[in-house]
N, C-alpha and C positions, 0 to 999 in steps of 0.2 A: 833461760827462764825455767820452766816447769821438766823437773828433772826424775819424778817418780812417777810412777803407776798412772797410765791413762784414765782409768776407772775414776782415778782424786783429779785429775787436772783436768774433769771437765765438768762432775761437779765442784768445783774452784772459780772453775769459768763463771756457772752458772750461779752459783752464789754474791760469786764478786760484781757481775749485770746487774741481779736482783740489786742491790747495793747503791747503781748508778743506771734505773734502770732510762732505756731509748725514748725519744720525743716521735719520732719516727725512724724508720727501718734501712732506710734505699743505702744512702749513704752507708751506714754498717755491715750491711752485706756484700756491693759493689768494693768499698778498704777493707774487707774480709777476705776477698776473691782475690785482687789484685796480690795483697799480704800471699795467699795460698798459692799464686801464680810466682812469685818473684822466689822460694819457697824450690819447686820446681824447677827455676831458668836457675837456684845453686845447684839444687843436686844435677841437673845436665850437666853446669860446670866443670864438676867433682866426678862423675862420669867420664867426661873428655881428660882431669886430670891425670885420673887411675887407667884410664884406657893406653894415655899415652907415654905414663909413666915418671913428667916432670918431675927434676927434684926439687925446685920450691915455685909454691902456686899459691895468690891469695882469693880467693874471688865470695862473694855475698857470707859474708860476716866470716869466714872460716879461711885458715890458712893451712896450708900440706899438715902440718902438723898437728893441726887438730881438730883435723874432718872427722872423723874415727866420734867424737864427742858430739860435733856439732850431727853428725844423723844421727846418733842415740837417742838425743835430747827433739828428735822432728818426731819421734808418736806423739810423748805426750804435749808438745805446744798447740797441737793440731789440735788433740781433744781438747785442748784447753778451749780454744780458738771457736771450736764449736756450740763448747758451753756458752760463750763466752759476748757471741756473735750472731751463730745461726740462727737458733729458734727467738731470741729474745731482737733478733733483729725483723722477721718475719713478723713476728706479734705488732711489733710497731708500725706496718705496714697501713695499715688506716689511714695514718696519720700522712702517709702520704699519696694518696685517695684507691686504695687497696677497700674491693670488696672484703667486708667484716665479715662475711660469710666465707665464701671463696679460702681466706684464712686463717680463718678455724676449722674448715674441713683439709687444710692442708698443713697442717698444727699438726696429728697422730703419727700424717706420713713424714715429714722432715724428726720429731721425735722418734722415730723408729730410726730411719736411716744414720742419724749421728746416734743415735744407742751401737745399731749395727755396726759400725765406723768404729765407734773407740773401740770395741771388743777385736775387729781386728785389728786396730793396731795396738793393745796393747798384746797381741799377741807377736806382733814386727819388735815390740820396746824388750819385750821380753828374750826372741832370739838373739838381735842386738843386743844386747845385751852379757848375754854366753860366749856370741861367738862372731864379730865383726866381720871378720873375716868370709863371710860366707856371701856380706851383702857385696862386700870390693866382690870379691866373686862375681857376683851377678851382676853387676857392672862392669866390671870389667870385660863384659863376654855379650853387652847393649843391652842387658837385664835389671830392675830392681825392685827390690822389694815394699820400697814405698812410695815410688814413682804413680803405680793404680790407685795408692788410698791416697795420696793427694789428688789425686783426678777426681776421685770417689766427694772427694772435700768441695772440691769446686763446684760439681756437680749437684752438692744438698744447697750448697750458696745457691749453683745456679735457680737451683727449684728453687727454692724461698721466695725470690725475687719474681716469680711466676705470674704471680698474681695479680702483675703492674703490665704487664702484653709484654716485654722484651726484656731479656735476659743477656749476664754477658755468654758468650761458649768459650772452652777451660782455658784455648789462648789470646781471648779480648775477643773478641769478633759481636756486636749484639745483635741477634737472630732472635725472630720472632717465638716466643717461650709457650704456643698454642701441644706443642709436642708432651710438655709437663705437667700440662692440667691436669691430666687425671688422678 
């Protein structure tokens, strides 16, 4: 999808969404969170594959021979999704019944978290573009550069849903969002 710089991917997501504004936001935020959870499950599958060392394998849109391409494309893909879904979804929540005042007070926090995460994603992209072997090493040893970044992105979508009173937890359960109101 988006193979370049994470900042450009984020800006592209924002500009493409401006062309097709959202009428409501809850569905897009939930859809974005689910997409990120799917990516997280795919990363778990890649991690299990690398740890086991199987010869042939396919899961979540990549196979054993192209996992390096999939891993390298994740940071700009996530950055794009933040620009395309997170903030626009938040701003469309009043159509879903959220308070306009709460949405507007949350906007700078969501925007700052998105921009901070895009910086982290860009650093991960640079590191992996230079040496994907480092990510393989981390995955083989039960760690990942990408996993906490994906979880942080899910948290942004979670926080954006908080004006509605319930959010999706990172692995899919619905919970009270009062902790995200601050």
